[in-house]
C-alpha positions in Angstrom: 3.5 32.3 -33.0 1.4 29.1 -32.9 1.9 26.4 -30.4 3.9 23.6 -32.0 3.9 21.1 -29.0 2.7 17.6 -29.8 -0.9 16.8 -29.2 -0.1 14.2 -26.7 1.6 16.7 -24.5 -1.2 19.2 -24.8 -3.7 16.5 -23.9 -1.8 15.0 -20.9 -3.9 14.6 -17.8 -2.0 17.1 -15.7 -2.6 19.8 -18.3 -6.4 19.7 -17.9 -8.2 22.7 -16.5 -8.2 23.4 -12.7 -11.8 22.6 -12.4 -11.6 19.2 -14.2 -8.5 18.3 -12.3 -10.1 19.2 -9.0 -13.1 16.9 -9.8 -10.7 14.1 -10.5 -8.8 14.7 -7.3 -12.0 14.6 -5.4 -12.9 11.3 -7.0 -9.4 9.9 -6.0 -9.9 11.0 -2.4 -13.3 9.4 -2.2 -11.9 6.3 -3.7 -9.0 6.2 -1.2 -11.5 6.7 1.7 -13.5 3.8 0.6 -10.5 1.5 0.3 -9.2 2.7 3.7 -12.5 2.4 5.5 -13.1 -1.1 4.4 -9.9 -2.3 5.8 -11.0 -1.5 9.3 -14.8 -0.7 9.4 -15.9 -4.3 10.0 -13.7 -4.9 13.1 -16.1 -3.4 15.7 -19.3 -5.0 14.1 -18.1 -8.6 14.3 -20.3 -9.5 17.4 -23.4 -8.3 15.5 -22.5 -10.1 12.2 -21.7 -13.3 14.0 -24.9 -13.1 16.0 -26.9 -12.7 12.9 -25.1 -15.0 10.4 -23.1 -17.4 12.7 -19.7 -18.6 11.6 -17.6 -17.5 14.6 -14.9 -20.0 13.8 -14.2 -18.4 10.4 -15.0 -14.8 10.9 -11.3 -13.7 10.8 -11.6 -14.4 7.0 -13.7 -11.2 6.8 -10.4 -9.4 7.2 -8.0 -11.9 5.7 -10.1 -12.5 2.5 -10.2 -8.7 1.8 -6.5 -8.2 2.5 -5.4 -11.1 0.4 -7.5 -10.0 -2.6 -6.2 -6.4 -2.4 -2.6 -7.5 -2.1 -2.3 -10.1 -4.8 -4.1 -8.0 -7.4 -1.9 -4.9 -7.0 0.7 -6.1 -9.5 -1.9 -7.2 -12.0 -3.7 -3.8 -11.9 -0.5 -1.9 -12.1 0.4 -3.7 -15.4 -3.1 -3.3 -16.8 -3.1 0.4 -16.1 0.2 0.7 -18.0 -1.3 -1.2 -20.9 -4.8 0.1 -21.2 -4.8 3.3 -19.3 -5.7 4.4 -15.7 -9.3 5.3 -16.4 -10.7 1.8 -17.5 -8.9 0.1 -14.6 -10.1 2.5 -12.1 -13.7 2.3 -13.5 -13.6 -1.5 -13.4 -12.1 -1.5 -9.9 -14.7 0.9 -8.5 -17.5 -1.1 -10.1 -16.2 -4.4 -8.6 -15.9 -2.8 -5.2 -19.5 -1.4 -5.3 -20.8 -4.8 -6.5 -18.9 -6.5 -3.6 -20.4 -4.0 -1.2 -24.0 -4.6 -2.3 -23.5 -8.3 -2.2 -22.0 -8.1 1.3 -25.1 -6.2 2.4 -27.3 -9.0 1.0 -25.2 -11.9 2.4 -27.2 -14.7 3.9 -24.5 -16.6 5.8 -20.9 -16.2 6.8 -19.5 -18.1 3.8 -21.3 -15.8 1.4 -20.2 -12.7 3.2 -16.5 -13.9 3.1 -16.8 -14.6 -0.6 -18.3 -11.1 -1.3 -15.5 -9.5 0.9 -13.1 -11.1 -1.6 -15.0 -9.5 -4.4 -14.7 -6.2 -2.6 -10.9 -6.7 -2.3 -10.7 -7.4 -6.0 -12.0 -3.9 -6.5 -10.0 -2.5 -3.7 -6.7 -3.5 -5.2 -7.5 -1.4 -8.3 -8.5 1.6 -6.2 -5.4 1.6 -4.1 -2.9 1.2 -6.9 -4.4 3.3 -9.5 -5.3 6.2 -7.3 -1.6 6.5 -6.4 -0.6 6.3 -10.0 -3.0 8.9 -11.2 -1.9 11.2 -8.5 1.5 11.2 -10.1 0.1 11.6 -13.6 -2.0 14.6 -12.6 0.7 16.6 -10.8 4.3 17.6 -11.9 7.1 16.7 -9.4 7.1 20.0 -7.6 3.4 19.8 -6.9 3.2 16.1 -6.2 3.7 16.3 -2.3 0.4 18.3 -2.2 -1.8 15.5 -3.6 0.2 12.7 -1.8 -0.2 14.5 1.5 -4.0 14.8 0.9 -4.3 11.1 0.1 -2.2 10.2 3.2 -4.6 12.3 5.3 -7.7 10.7 3.8 -6.2 7.3 4.4 -5.2 8.0 7.9 -8.5 9.6 8.9 -10.6 6.9 7.2 -8.5 4.1 8.7 -8.8 5.5 12.3 -12.5 6.5 11.9 -13.4 3.1 10.5 -13.8 1.1 13.7 -15.9 3.9 15.3 -18.1 4.2 12.3 -18.7 0.5 12.1 -19.6 0.4 15.8 -22.1 3.2 15.5 -23.8 1.6 12.4 -24.0 -1.8 14.0 -25.3 -0.4 17.3 -27.9 2.0 16.0 -28.8 0.8 12.6 -27.8 -2.6 11.2 -24.4 -4.1 10.3 -25.4 -4.3 6.6 -25.3 -0.4 6.5 -21.5 -0.7 6.9 -21.5 -1.9 3.3 -24.5 0.1 2.0 -22.9 3.4 2.8 -20.2 2.7 0.3 -22.7 2.7 -2.6 -23.6 6.6 -2.7 -19.9 7.5 -1.9 -18.6 5.2 -4.6 -21.2 6.2 -7.2 -20.2 9.8 -6.8 -16.5 8.9 -7.2 -17.3 6.7 -10.3 -19.4 9.5 -11.9 -16.6 12.0 -11.3 -14.1 9.6 -12.9 -16.2 8.8 -16.0 -17.2 12.5 -16.5 -13.9 14.4 -15.8 -11.0 12.0 -16.3 -9.8 12.2 -19.9 -6.5 10.5 -20.8 -4.6 11.3 -24.0 -4.2 9.0 -26.9 -0.9 7.4 -26.4 1.6 6.3 -29.0 1.7 2.6 -29.4 4.4 0.8 -27.4 7.3 -0.1 -29.6 8.5 -3.7 -29.7 10.4 -4.6 -26.6 14.1 -4.9 -26.9 16.8 -6.2 -24.5 17.9 -2.6 -24.1 14.4 -1.3 -23.4 13.8 -4.1 -20.8 16.9 -3.1 -19.0 15.7 0.6 -19.0 18.6 1.7 -21.3 18.1 3.9 -24.2 19.2 3.4 -27.8 21.0 6.2 -29.5 18.9 8.6 -31.5 18.8 7.9 -35.2 21.4 9.8 -36.9 20.7 9.0 -40.6 20.5 11.9 -43.2 16.7 11.4 -43.2 16.6 12.0 -39.5 19.0 14.9 -39.6 16.8 16.6 -42.3 13.9 16.6 -39.9 11.8 14.1 -41.8 9.6 11.8 -39.8 10.7 8.2 -40.2 8.0 5.7 -41.3 6.1 4.6 -38.3 6.1 0.9 -37.4 2.9 -1.0 -37.4 1.3 -0.8 -33.9 1.3 -4.1 -32.2 -1.8 -5.1 -30.3 -1.6 -4.7 -26.6 -1.0 -8.2 -25.0 -1.9 -9.2 -21.5 0.1 -11.9 -19.7 -3.0 -13.6 -18.3 -1.1 -16.8 -17.5 1.3 -14.8 -15.5 -1.4 -12.9 -13.8 -3.1 -16.2 -12.7 0.2 -17.5 -11.5 0.9 -14.3 -9.5 -2.6 -14.4 -8.0 -2.3 -18.1 -7.0 1.2 -17.7 -5.5 0.4 -14.5 -3.6 -2.9 -16.0 -2.4 -1.3 -19.3 -1.1 1.7 -17.6 0.6 -0.3 -14.8 2.2 -2.8 -17.4 3.4 0.0 -19.3 5.0 1.2 -16.2 6.7 -2.2 -14.8 7.8 -3.6 -18.1 9.2 -0.4 -19.7 10.5 -0.3 -19.6 14.3 -4.0 -18.7 14.3 -6.1 -21.3 12.5 -3.3 -23.9 12.8 0.2 -24.2 14.5 3.1 -23.0 12.5 4.8 -26.4 12.7 1.8 -28.3 11.3 0.7 -30.0 8.0 -1.4 -27.1 6.7 1.5 -24.7 7.2 4.1 -26.9 5.5 1.7 -27.7 2.7 0.8 -24.1 2.0 4.4 -22.8 2.2 5.6 -25.7 0.0 2.8 -25.0 -2.6 3.6 -21.3 -2.4 7.3 -21.8 -3.1 6.4 -24.1 -6.1 4.1 -21.5 -7.5 6.8 -18.8 -7.0 9.1 -20.8 -9.2 6.4 -21.1 -11.7 5.9 -17.4 -11.7 9.5 -16.8 -12.4 9.5 -19.3 -15.4 6.3 -17.8 -16.8 7.3 -14.2 -16.4 10.7 -14.7 -18.0 9.1 -16.1 -21.1 6.2 -13.5 -21.3 6.4 -10.7 -23.9 4.7 -8.3 -21.5 5.1 -9.8 -18.0 2.9 -8.8 -15.1 6.0 -8.4 -12.9 8.8 -7.2 -15.3 12.4 -8.0 -14.4 13.3 -4.3 -14.5 11.3 -3.7 -11.2 14.1 -5.5 -9.4 17.0 -4.9 -11.7 16.8 -1.1 -11.3 18.6 -0.1 -8.1 16.2 2.7 -7.3 13.0 0.8 -7.6 14.4 -2.4 -5.9 15.7 -0.3 -3.0 12.3 1.6 -2.5 10.5 -1.8 -2.7 12.5 -3.3 0.0 12.5 -0.1 2.2 8.7 0.2 2.0 8.3 -3.5 2.7 10.3 -2.8 6.0 7.9 0.1 6.6 4.8 -2.2 6.3 6.6 -4.6 8.8 7.3 -1.9 11.4 3.9 -0.3 11.1 2.3 -3.4 12.6 3.8 -2.6 16.1 1.9 0.6 16.8 -1.2 -0.1 14.7 -1.9 -3.6 16.1 -0.2 -3.8 19.5 -0.4 -0.2 20.8 -4.2 -0.3 21.5 -3.7 -3.5 23.5 -0.9 -1.9 25.5 -2.9 1.2 26.2 -5.9 -0.7 27.5 -4.1 -3.6 29.3 -1.1 -1.8 30.7 -2.2 1.9 30.9 -5.8 1.1 31.9 -7.3 3.3 29.3 -10.8 2.9 27.8 -11.2 2.0 24.0 -11.7 5.6 23.0 -8.7 6.9 24.9 -6.6 4.0 23.5 -7.7 4.8 20.0 -6.6 8.5 20.5 -3.1 7.3 21.6 -2.8 5.5 18.3 -4.5 8.2 16.1 -2.1 11.1 16.9 0.4 9.8 14.3 -2.2 10.5 11.7 -2.0 14.2 12.6 1.8 14.4 12.2 2.3 12.0 9.3 0.5 14.1 6.6 2.0 17.4 7.9 5.5 16.0 7.8 4.8 14.5 4.4 3.7 17.8 3.0 6.6 19.6 4.4 9.2 17.0 3.2 9.5 18.6 -0.1 11.5 21.4 1.5 14.0 18.9 2.8 14.4 16.6 -0.3 14.8 19.6 -2.6 17.9 20.5 -0.6 19.4 17.1 0.3 17.7 14.6 -2.1 15.1 11.9 -2.0 17.3 9.2 -0.4 19.0 11.3 2.2 15.6 12.7 3.3 14.2 9.2 3.7 17.4 8.2 5.6 16.7 11.0 8.0 13.1 9.9 8.6 13.7 6.2 9.0 16.7 6.7 11.2 14.7 9.0 13.5 11.9 6.3 13.5 14.3 3.5 14.5 15.3 5.5 17.5 11.8 6.3 18.5 10.6 2.7 18.2 13.7 1.7 20.2 12.8 4.2 23.0 9.3 2.6 23.6 10.6 -0.4 25.6 12.4 2.1 28.0 9.1 3.8 29.0 8.5 3.5 32.7 6.0 0.9 33.9 3.0 1.5 34.0 3.8 5.1 32.9 1.4 7.8 31.8 -0.6 8.0 28.7 1.1 11.1 27.4 4.4 9.2 27.0 3.4 6.7 24.2 1.2 9.5 22.8 4.2 11.8 22.4 6.3 9.0 20.9 3.5 8.3 18.4 3.3 12.0 17.4 7.0 12.1 16.7 6.9 8.7 15.0 4.3 9.9 12.5 6.4 12.9 11.6 9.5 10.6 11.0 7.6 8.2 8.9 6.0 11.1 6.8 9.6 12.2 6.1 10.5 8.7 5.0 7.6 7.4 2.9 6.5 10.2 0.7 10.0 11.2 -0.7 10.4 7.6 -1.7 7.0 7.4 -3.5 7.4 10.7 -5.2 11.0 10.0 -6.0 10.5 6.4 -7.5 7.4 7.6 -9.5 9.6 10.4 -11.0 12.2 8.0 -12.3 9.8 6.3 -14.8 7.7 7.4 -17.7 3.9 7.0 -18.0 4.1 3.5 -19.5 6.0 2.2 -16.5 4.5 4.2 -13.6 1.5 1.9 -12.9 3.7 -1.1 -12.6 6.3 0.7 -10.5 3.6 2.2 -8.1 1.9 -1.2 -7.8 5.2 -3.0 -6.9 5.9 -0.4 -4.2 2.4 -0.8 -2.7 2.6 -4.6 -3.0 5.7 -4.8 -1.0 4.3 -2.5 1.7 1.2 -4.6 2.0 3.2 -7.8 2.0 5.5 -6.3 4.7 2.4 -5.7 6.8 1.1 -9.2 6.4 4.5 -10.7 7.3 4.8 -8.3 10.3 1.4 -9.3 11.7 2.5 -13.0 11.6 6.0 -12.5 12.9 5.2 -10.0 15.6 2.1 -12.0 16.7 4.4 -15.1 17.1 7.0 -12.9 19.0 4.3 -11.5 21.4 2.8 -14.9 22.1 6.2 -16.3 22.7 7.2 -13.7 25.2 3.9 -14.2 27.0 4.3 -18.0 27.1 7.8 -17.6 28.5 6.7 -15.1 31.3 3.5 -17.0 32.2 5.0 -20.5 32.3 3.8 -21.6 28.9 0.2 -20.7 29.1 -2.0 -18.2 27.3 -1.6 -16.0 24.2 -2.1 -12.2 23.6 -5.8 -12.5 22.8 -6.8 -14.7 25.8 -4.7 -12.6 28.2 -6.1 -9.3 26.9 -9.7 -10.6 27.4 -8.8 -11.6 31.0 -7.3 -8.1 31.6 -10.4 -6.5 30.2 -12.6 -8.5 32.5 -10.5 -7.6 35.5 -9.6 -11.2 36.4 -5.9 -11.1 35.6 -3.1 -10.5 38.2 -0.5 -7.7 38.0 2.1 -10.3 36.7 -0.1 -10.8 33.6 -0.2 -7.0 33.0 3.6 -6.9 33.2 3.8 -9.9 30.8 1.8 -7.9 28.2 4.0 -4.9 28.6 7.1 -7.2 28.0 5.4 -8.7 24.9 4.6 -5.3 23.4 8.1 -4.1 24.2 9.6 -7.1 22.4 7.5 -6.2 19.4 8.6 -2.6 19.4 12.3 -3.8 19.5 11.5 -5.9 16.4 10.0 -2.9 14.7 13.1 -0.9 15.5 15.2 -3.6 13.8 12.9 -3.4 10.7 13.5 0.4 10.6 17.2 -0.2 10.8 17.0 -2.7 8.0 15.2 -0.1 5.8 18.0 2.4 6.7 20.7 0.0 5.5 18.9 -0.9 2.4 18.6 2.7 1.4 22.2 3.5 2.4 23.7 0.5 0.5 21.4 -0.2 -2.4 19.7 3.1 -3.4 21.6 5.6 -5.5 22.5 8.8 -3.7 20.6 10.8 -6.3 17.5 9.3 -7.9 17.6 9.3 -11.8 14.7 11.6 -12.2 13.3 11.9 -15.8 12.8 15.3 -17.3 9.5 17.0 -17.4 8.9 16.3 -21.0 9.5 12.6 -20.6 6.9 12.4 -17.8 4.3 14.3 -19.7 4.7 12.7 -23.1 5.0 9.2 -21.5 7.0 7.5 -24.3 7.5 3.7 -24.5 10.2 2.3 -22.4 12.7 2.0 -25.3 12.1 5.6 -26.4 13.0 7.2 -23.0 16.1 9.3 -22.7 18.4 8.6 -19.9 17.1 9.9 -16.5 18.9 12.8 -15.1 20.0 12.9 -11.4 17.7 14.9 -9.2 18.6 18.5 -8.7 19.3 19.8 -5.3 19.2 23.3 -3.9 
């Protein structure tokens, strides 16, 4: 008997042959590696870059500019991928990233290099968001942990290896090779995407209705014509509209607020004119975003992202994850070198062990959430993480290197059990036409959490140091003195106290994520049926989500 399934279902991306899907997955992993490497690879080459180009006073914008561009473009790319498809957004993003890499290698001064790093970030935002969305498109729910654990492994390994690779290239070749090595890797990824990623033709989005915007479903048509099996007359397909005004407002608002957070307490004091001016402008732009997006027919940040309990809870919980991740990723290497007396390589190993347990735990999490559900699995993971972070300040002074190493190994396992079930779960509650926006909102909140965490915990660490050292010094200056061997034991203890305070704050962020999931997230995520995820109907054509199955 012939196959009567609709063509759209047959042509869906996840139904492609194993060889084609394998090539697309390879492209996604290469793209993820590029995005992760460029977040860290420049750090160890700063002395060579400054020695060649000058501009020591503004070199921090090499990192801040890239981070800002990635973060503020995530919502825009998410909406564009839902409107025009994943492939064109990913191709444009990869091309922008490669163009930025080439321009960075040709930079003639620090200002040009910073500007070209922003161009890289504009492409990096497309890579991060669209790669995660495509991973959900390619794999059904039961297979999704495999690809997500692979992407997590690639991200973790690339992020940890970035500083070492940057140092090797700067020392034995030239710092410009840090950017030139992106070109062949990115070219291969781009070719694989163009060659092997084929998205199906999608039905036009029906006109948005209040019920559709709320995620509710109108009753199926029950007219005699419909009951007779006749196809109703299709409505004329509206042209895809992009809310460019809203996109510009989101970009401006995010850029101003994140600049205030990144540079506050670094380039200028928190209680200063630049800080007040930027925060005031950011709040005004946030109000403008709300007004513009409420009037837009196809808003960049739709209201349903925050009106649906599941998505709102996951956004807030992963924002708290970004906040708490700052404690180990930023402050643990300083603790290992300044307090434990380890060298840079050994200190890097203490941090990197969580990249071993995180992907393994994420891959195995499916066996847990299939039994107890997405929310309860995440609660188990973040509850354990809160206790682990809380245990760090109780380590003996100065202690042995194996103690924080063991804590990091267990912390990685706990966070793998927390993050992946939330991402897989929230992606499974929406259809194709909303998955890009949903994934981008999750990643945006996590990135924003990291930015806020770096600012807040930096202020906490410097405050503790100032209190213990009589109001003199900050973490950077004290660490340099410790590295030079010119600081007394009291300073070493002050650094330990500062890092302990940061870990207490990170434990509080984990507890906040626990409470958000417990009080806001539904106990069972409203997972859509398999047919709904494959056919990817418009929002107002989706049937009601069913609660996730357990057992």
